[in-house]
N, C-alpha and C positions, 0 to 999 in steps of 0.2 A: 184652214191654213193649207196652202198648196204644198205639195211634197217637193222639196228641193234636194237634188242630188248633185254632187260634184264628181267629175271624172277627170283624171290626170294622165292621159296617155303619153308615154315616152317613145319618141321616134329616134331611130338610129341615123340621124342626120343633123349636123350642126354647122355645116360649112356652105350649104347652098340655100340661101334664103328663099329663092323662088320655089324650091321643093316644099318647104314648110308652109309657105304662103298658099300653095295649091292645096295642101292637106287641110289647112285651117279653113280655106274657102269652101271645101267640100263639106266640112263639119258644120259650119255656120250657115250653109245654104238651107239646112233643115230648120224651119221656124221653131223657136223655143230652145235651140241649142246655142247658148250664149257664151262667147269667148270672154274669159276673165283675165287670162295671162298667156304669154308666149315667151319662152326663154330658149336661146340657142347658145351652145357652148362649143367653140371651135376645137379646143384640145380634146374634150371628151367626145366630140363629133356626135352630139346628142341634142335633141330638142325636147323640152317639157311643155306641153300645152295643157291649159286648165280651162274646162268648160263647165257650165252649170245650168240647171233648169229643172223642169219636171222630168221624171224618169223616162217616159216614152221618147220625147224629142232628143234627150241627151244620148240615150242608147242608140237611136237611129243615126244621129249626127256623128257619134264616135265610130260607128260601123262604116259610114261613108268615108271618114278620114282614114280608117284602116285600109279600106279598099283602094283609096288613092295612093297611100304609102306603099302598098303592094305593087302598084304600077310603076312607081318612081324610084324606089330604093332597092338596090341590089347588094346584099350583104357580101357577095363574092368580091365586090370592089370597095368594101368598107373597112376602114381602120380608124381607131381612136383609142383614147385611154380608158374609156368606160366599158366595162363588160357588157356584151350584148348577145342576144340569141335570135332576135327578130327585127325585121324592118320596123314593125311596131313591137317594141320590146316588152313593155308591161302596161297593163290597163287596169288601174284600180278605181272602183266606185267608192265614194265617200259620202256617208249620210250627213246632210247639213241641217235640214229642218223638216219636220212632219213625216219623216221616213225612218224606218227601222233598219238596223244592220241586216236583218234577215231578208229584207226586200232588196238590199244592195247585193247580197249573195245571189239572189234569184236573178237579178239583172246580169251579174257576171256569168251565170250559167247560160242564160239565154243568148247573150252576146257570143260566148265561147262556142256554143253549139252552132250558131249561124256562121261564124267565121270558118269553122271546120267544113261545113256543108257547102257554102257558097264560094269561099276563097281558097279552100283546100289548105288551110293553115292549121297545123296541130296546135291545140291549146291546153295549157296546164293551169289548173285552178290553184290559186295561192292565198296566203294569209287567211282571213276569216272564211273564204270560200273553199279552202283546201279540202279535198276528199281524202287525203292521206296526211297524217301528222307531220311527216318529214317535209311536206310541201308548204307548210305554213311559212317557212323561211324561204324567201325568194332566191337566196344564194344557192340553196341546195338544188333548185330547179335549173338555174343558169350555169351550173358547174360545167366547165368545158366549152362553154359558149356555143356559138353557131356551128363551128367546125366539129367540136367534140360531140354535140348532140346529133349532128348529121351522120356521123360515122357510127354512132352507138344506138340510135333510137330503135332500129329494127331488131336488134339482138338482145338488148338489155331490158328485162321486164321493168326495172326501176325507171326506165325512160319512157314507158308507155304513156301517151298523153291521155288526158281526161276526155277530150273530144278530138276526132280526126284519126287519120291513118298513121301508122308507125313509120312515117317518112316526113322529113321537113319539106316545106315549100322550097323549090330550088333557088329562089332569090330572096324570098321574104322570111325564110326560116320558120320559127315557131314563136308563140306569144304566151306570156303569163297574164291571165285575167283574174282579178280578185276583188275583194272588198276589204276595206280597212278604215281605221279612224284617220283623222287629219294628222299628217306628219310634217315635220319641218326639214327641208333639205338645206343643210348648213355646212359650208366649207370653210376651212381655216388654212390660209396660205402662210408658209413658213419662210424665214429669212435664210433659206438654203436651197440649193438645187439638188441636194442629195436625197433621192427618192427613198433610199433605205431608211432614213430617219422618219420620213412620213409613214412608211409601212410599219415600222416598229411602234410608232405612236398609235396608229390605227388599230394595230393588234391589241395594244394595251387598253384602248378605250371601248372597243366593241364588246357587246355582251357575250357573243359566241365564244370569245377567247378570254373571258374572265373580267371584262370591264363592266360598263354600265348595262343593265339588263335591257334597256330600251334604246340602245344606240347600235346602229350598224355602220361600220366605217371601213374605208379603204384608203391606201396611200397612193398618190399619183404624182407623176412628173408633169408639170406644165411647161412644156418645151418652149412655147412661144415667149414666155416671160422668164424663163430660166429659173424656175423655183419649184419647190415641192409642195404638195397640198394634201391635207387630211380631209377627205370628203365623207360626210356623214348624212344618214337619215335618222332623225330623232323620231322614232315611231310612237312615242308617248312623251310629248314635250312637257307635260305636267310632272311626270315622274323623273324624266331625264332632261331638265331644261337646258337652254342654250348656254347660260352663264356657267353652269356646272361643267359642261363639256369644254367650254372655252378655258376655264381655269385649270382643268385637268391637263389639257394639251399644253398650256403655258408651262406648267411644272415639268411635264415629261420632256418638252422641247429643251428646257434649261439643262437637263441632264446631258444633252449632246451639244451644249454650247450654242443653241439655236433659239431664236425668238419668234414671235408672231408678227408678220408683216401686216396682215389685214384679214378680214373674214367677209363672207358673202352669204346671202340667203338666195336660194334658187326657187323661183316661183313665189307663190303666195304664202303668207304667214299669219297665224291668228294674232290678233291684237294682244291677247293675254300673254303670249310667249314673249313679246317685246316688253310688256309691262313688268313681267317677272324679272327680266334682265335689267331693266331700269331700276327697279326696286332694289336689286342686289347691289349694283354698282354705285348707286347713289346713297346706299345705306339709309333708306328712308325709314322713319319711325313716327307713328306706327305704320303697319303695312299699307302701301299705296293701294287705293281702290280705283277701279276702272271708271267709276262715276265721277272721279275728279278730273277726267279728261273732258275738256269743254265741248268737243264735238259729240261725245256720248250724252252729256247733259242736255245739249240742244236737241239731240235725237229723241231723248226721253220726253221732252216737251211736246214734240210732234206726235208722240204716241200716247198722250194723256187720254184717259177715258173721255168719250165725247168727240174726239177727233179721228180716231183710228177707223171708224166706220165711214167717214166722209167719202173716201175714194170709191168704196163699194156702192154706197147710196147714189153717188154721181152716176155710176155705171147703170144702176137699176133705173134711175130717172131719165136716162138718155133715150134717144129714139131707136136704139138697137133693141131687138127682141130678146136678147139674152145678155146678161143674166136676168131672169124673170121670176115668176111666181114660184117655180120649183126651187131655184136657188135660195130665194128669200125664205121659203118654208124650211129648207135645211138649216139656214141661218137661225131661224126662230127656235128650231129644235136644239141646235148647238148652244144657244143662249140659255135654254131651259136646262140642259145638262150642266152647263157651267154654274148655274145657280144652285143646282143640287150639290155639286162639288163644294161650292162656297158654304152651304148650310153644314155640310160635313166638317169642313175646315174650321168653322166657328163653334163646333161642338167637341171635336176630338181632343184638343189641348186642355179642356176644362176638367178639373178634378172630379166635379160632381157627376160627370158622365163617363167615369172610368169603366163602369160595367158594360157600356155599349161601345167603347172605344174601338176594339178590334173588329166588331161587326161593321161599324161605320167606315173603318179603313177600307174594307172590302167594297162597300158601296161607293166610296170616294174613287177608288180605282176604276170601278165600272163606269162611273159618271165621266171621269176624265177620258176613258176610251170612247165613250159615246160622243163626247164633245169633239174629239179628234176625228171620228168617223163622219159625223154630221158636217163638220167644217170642210172636210174633203169633198163631201157631196155637193157643196155650194158650186164648186168648179165642175164636178162630174156632171151635174144636171145641165149646166150651160153647154158642156161638150156634147151631151146627148142631143140637145136641140140642134147644135151645129151639124151633127151627123145626119139628122133627119133632113135638114135643109140641103145638105150636100147630095143626099140621095134623090131628093125631089128635083134638083137641078140637072140630074143626069139626062142625057138624050133619051127622048121617049122611044126611040128605035133601038136603044141598047137592050139586048136580051137579059142583061143582068140587073136592069133597073128595078124590076119587081122584087127580086130577091133582096136587093140592097134596101129598098123601102121597107120591106117586112122586117128585116133584121134591125134597122134603125128604129122602127116603131116599137118593136118589142123591147129594145134597149131603153126607149123613151118611156116605157111603162115600168120596167124593172127598176130604174134609178129612183123615181119618186116612191115606188113601193118599198124600196130599201130605206128611204128617208122615213116613211110611215112606220116601218118596223122599229127603227131606232128611236123615234119619238115615243112610241108605245112603251118600249123598254125603259126609256127615261122616266115615264110616268110610273111604271112598276116600281123601280128602285126608289123613287121619291117617297113612296108611302111610308116606309120604315123611318126615313129621316124626319118626316113631318110628325110621326108618332113619338120618336125617341130622341130627336135632336134638340138643340138649344132652342127654347121657345122664343128667345129674343130675336132669332132669325127666321121665325115662322113666316113672316111676310115675304122674305126672300125665297124660301122654299115654295110658297104658294105662287109667286110670280114665275118661278121656274116651271111649275106645272101648267100655268096658263100659256106660257110660250111653247111648251111641248105640245099642248093641245092645238094651238094655232098651227104649228108645224105639221102636225098629223092631218089636220083638215086640209091645209094647203096642198100637201103631198097627195091626199086622196083626190082632190080636184084635178091634179096633174096626171093621175092615173086615168081618170074618167075621160079627159079630153083626147087622149090618144087611142082609146079603145076602138072607136068607130073605123079607124084607118086600117085595122087588122084584117088580113085574109083568113088567118087561123082563128076562127070564132070560138072553137072549143078551148084553145089556150087562153083567149081573152076572157071567156066566161069564168074560167078557173081563177084568173088573176083578179077579176072583179069580186068574186066571192071572198077571196083572201083579203082584199082591201076592205070590203064591207065589214068583215069580222074584226079586223084590226081597228077600224074606226069606231065600231061599237065599243070595243074594249077601251080605247082611248077616252071616249066620252064618259064611261063608267068610272074609270080611274080618276079623271079630272074632276068629276062630280064628288067623289069621295074626298079628294084633296081639298076642294072648295068647302065642303061641309066641315072638315076638320079645321081649316084655317079660319073661316068666318065664325065658327063656333067658339074658338079660343079667343079671337080678337074682339068679339062683341059680347062675351059673357059678363063683363064688368061694366058695360056701358048702360 
């Protein structure tokens, strides 16, 4: 499974479409940084852009967008309803699939450090990336906005940025970069232009001032439409859902003789959040399930076992050289680890295996991690091949070509070697499951070991094919020795597994 991360940079510009278009163009010019959504708000004078993809391209694309925003946005000439402290105001990384929060935190740190060095923009780490407890809440960082931070940053230790000098960029200000879970930006427009009412309601609903723990809210005047707005971020839409916020605002507004005109969602929203709202207002019984949505049911058909591998196999069978044997070897290893996890799952719930339950829970966790790592290596191996091809295509007169070739070749060895290590580890943990697990799933565990062995052998071949291209023969010899030892161990473990499985399956025949 590829690692997919979402990033939602907020830019302090909502009135000049050409500026945001230029920023988005700079971001998406990076291959793999994919635009999901773009929202502009005239009154707030703010744009919210959502991109997603694998971590490297997204981080690079967002940096290029920030660089362009630094060129085009001058906070000295900016005004709007929404609080702001930077041309690029806030940049959160959000884990979507195959990626952990810790990795998003690391992305935030790497981006922040680069912004400070190359763009001279001071950066504050917030939310899950925060280095200080008080900076988990973005509002604490943004207090005083651009002008206040500009006047205070040099003298106040509490304003010292996590990256960069103690001075704001003269036009681009400073930026908060962080990592968080998916949030819902949810605004409720009132049937009044009295912003005092909106501010009172916002104070009542936000967690910081005694409201819902996972709601951050502000009251604004929407001058263009002559109305007041309660603007919210639901930072945990499961614990503070939209319908609960909506009904609270409805009751609070009624106290002031005010109603709700409409609501809006800014940017993207998880399907689950809408389903929960529909479930509440329609009073469905029993609870509505997402698989009742026809599009979801159709999608599940597409993902039935036997179909999900088809796109990958089409790629393998094509005339392109990658993904090739290295990726397939990683896939075989991932399948092996998945079957080991399956054997555990078919054992752990059974009462008669209560004495090994906790032990196999540990093994299951190890198997799932190996499956994830090996799945990632499917893509990593193809990328390693592409890097080798890119180095080979460099101009023969380029003095850096030799160094690039050597680095790419070493990477082309390290990647399958990692696959080999993970396949061996899969075989290691499988032994206990074959011995202690549910005998009714013995064939599944045995197939897992066969797949892990195939993955190990294939990875070994891919180590060997790249060794002759090395200049550093001593390094290559060490890697071959390591690969030889790992393959020997894989063969021994696989043989033990085969003896166990065939011994049990044939003893009554």
